[in-house]
C-alpha positions, 0 to 999 in steps of 0.5 A, a space after each residue: 499499500 505504502 509502494 502505491 502511496 508513493 508512486 502516485 504521488 512522487 512518480 509524476 513529479 519524476 517522469 516531469 522531472 526526468 523529462 527535463 532532466 533534473 536531479 530532483 527527478 533522477 533522485 525521485 525516480 531512483 528513489 522509485 525503483 529501488 522500494 520497487 526492487 526492495 519490495 519484490 526482493 523481500 517477497 520473493 525471499 520471504 513470502 514467495 507462494 511455491 505455484 510463484 511463476 518466476 518468470 514475474 517475480 524475476 522480471 519484476 527483479 531485474 527490470 528494477 535492477 537494471 533502471 536503477 543501475 541505468 539510474 546510477 550510472 556517471 553518465 546519468 549522474 553528469 546528464 541531469 546534473 548540467 545546468 538547465 541554460 546548457 539543455 537546448 531544446 529539441 525543435 
């Protein structure tokens, strides 16, 4: 339930700020992705039903892990730390 609240409250802000290549968007997106990664790993290890589909659980964990790795990369940090004046419009 807490994850849903975080996602609904912070998700739109994170998406807009990340679209604008702002550091706050990278950090909020990283927080949400890490929260989801921890949630899926803990639920997989401690609360897994014996009939749980391995592919779906693995996809959720690996997808969030990849997104965290991208957001933690030096390239993402460098892009999002540029000043707003350095960003050129797409059109």
